[in-house]
C-alpha positions as CSV (number, residue, x, y, z in Angstrom):
1,M,58.7,-9.5,91.3
2,K,57.7,-6.2,93.8
3,T,54.9,-8.1,95.5
4,V,57.0,-11.1,96.6
5,T,59.9,-9.1,97.4
6,F,57.4,-6.3,99.4
7,I,56.2,-9.6,101.1
8,G,59.8,-10.9,102.2
9,G,61.0,-7.4,103.6
10,I,57.7,-7.9,105.9
11,A,58.0,-11.2,107.0
12,G,61.9,-10.2,107.3
13,V,60.9,-7.5,109.8
14,I,58.5,-10.0,111.5
15,L,60.9,-12.5,112.0
16,A,63.8,-9.9,113.2
17,V,61.0,-8.6,116.1
18,F,59.9,-12.1,116.7
19,A,63.9,-13.0,117.6
20,Y,64.3,-9.7,119.4
21,F,61.4,-10.2,121.5
22,S,62.0,-13.9,122.0
23,E,65.1,-13.5,123.5
24,L,64.1,-10.4,125.7
25,N,61.4,-13.2,127.4
26,S,63.6,-16.2,126.9
27,W,61.3,-17.7,125.1
28,M,63.0,-20.3,122.9
29,R,66.9,-21.1,123.2
30,T,69.7,-18.2,122.2
31,E,70.8,-19.8,118.6
32,T,67.0,-20.2,118.0
33,A,66.5,-16.5,118.2
34,M,70.0,-15.6,116.5
35,A,68.8,-17.4,113.8
36,L,65.2,-16.1,112.8
37,G,66.9,-12.4,114.0
38,F,69.4,-13.2,110.9
39,A,66.9,-14.8,108.8
40,G,65.1,-11.6,109.0
41,Y,67.8,-9.4,108.1
42,V,68.9,-11.3,105.3
43,L,65.2,-10.7,103.5
44,I,65.1,-7.1,104.8
45,I,68.4,-6.4,103.1
46,T,67.5,-8.1,100.1
47,A,64.1,-6.4,99.9
48,I,65.9,-2.7,100.1
49,A,68.8,-4.0,97.9
50,Y,65.9,-4.6,95.3
51,F,64.3,-1.4,95.3
52,L,67.6,0.0,95.3
53,L,68.9,-1.6,92.3
54,S,65.2,-1.0,90.3
55,W,64.7,2.6,91.6
56,L,68.6,3.2,90.1
57,Y,67.9,0.9,87.4
58,Q,64.6,3.2,86.3
59,G,66.6,6.5,86.8
60,S,69.3,5.1,84.1
61,R,66.4,4.8,81.5
62,D,65.2,7.9,82.2
63,I,68.4,9.9,81.7
64,E,69.4,10.9,78.3
65,I,73.0,9.8,77.2
66,L,74.6,12.8,75.2
């Protein structure tokens, strides 16, 4: 699952960068660039959220309960 999430995060970064450059250089319509950028941001946020929750879960398992 971590590999899939990592690949999704990298794909999100690539989509966001592509959308930025396409809007900067007027490669495609603005709506398409905004949609690609939004999809990229969603993938990035999802990957970050998964890794943070995974890290918190591992940390909570390591803490001894009084």
